[in-house]
Phi, psi and omega in degrees: 000323181289335180271348181273083181266000180299325183294338179293342180268003178287116187282332184273119183301322181293321178293317177301316178299319179296316179295317178297319178302311180299317180295316180293317179301316180293326183287313185257351175071025178249108184291350181276345183290136178213130175261130181231158174251114183225083185295336181257018185297132174233120182301141178287135177260122181297140180293149178294152178293123182295158180280081181254140178303143182307327180297320179289321176299319179298322178297319178296319181293319179301330179287341182249003180230131175245131181227136174201159176252119182273178175304156180064024175060043179253125179279141174237120183232109179258120183243127179256340179216132179263114183285157180268180184302315184298314181289323179300323179292325181288321187246012183312306181299324179290325176296319178299314182292314185284323187245298195293320180297335179282322186267339184302317182281001182286165183263349177200162182220143171249118176260116185256107178253017186296338179242016182280108186245357182211164179169173181244138182307321183292350178277344183301308180299327179299309182293310184299322184295334178291346181246018177235170173278157180295323180226146352284157176296144183245136172286116184275311185192162171236126183242122181260129176253110185297314183301322181265351183057042181239134174255126179258123178270127178252125182237152174297158186258134182288330178231146182224160172281115183091177183273158177278148174289327175098182184248357185264344180270145178298139178230121179250130182246123178259129176229168177208182177294345179270356178284117188233158168055238185299322179297323175300317181295317179300313180299317179296315181296319179291330177299000000 
């Protein structure tokens, strides 16, 4: 790639993006990668969490999370959206009651991210920290945002709402080609 300087002479940005896309796809084998030319690009700003009563937020979360205890005391937790820090603080006690209190006493867990297509970056430390020890803190990930030129360091959290699942129980993580974005990062970090 470093010796292939011919592509630098491609004058049309859209054509260059297309050539780069093909090269990157062939190099890393990920068909989802796409290089685009967007001169008027403005990063999307996520809307603020509306002031919804915690009970209504809990209902929305229940619609995107499936929890059950299977035979042999194995927890099954299917997550379709990873909530962020702000929402977790609003509905934390309800999450503990609806989800965590059911799965905490189990002897093993299956985390199903096969349909997880959305999430918030600030939710990564919350999820990962439930499967780590409180000390020492662990560097989970570094996320670089090109438009703002900011790198965000993600670390495990020393204190959590509720108890940790811990590191001694088996944890199985299910992913698929439909596991996207933040859920991919959570799965990678837990690996």
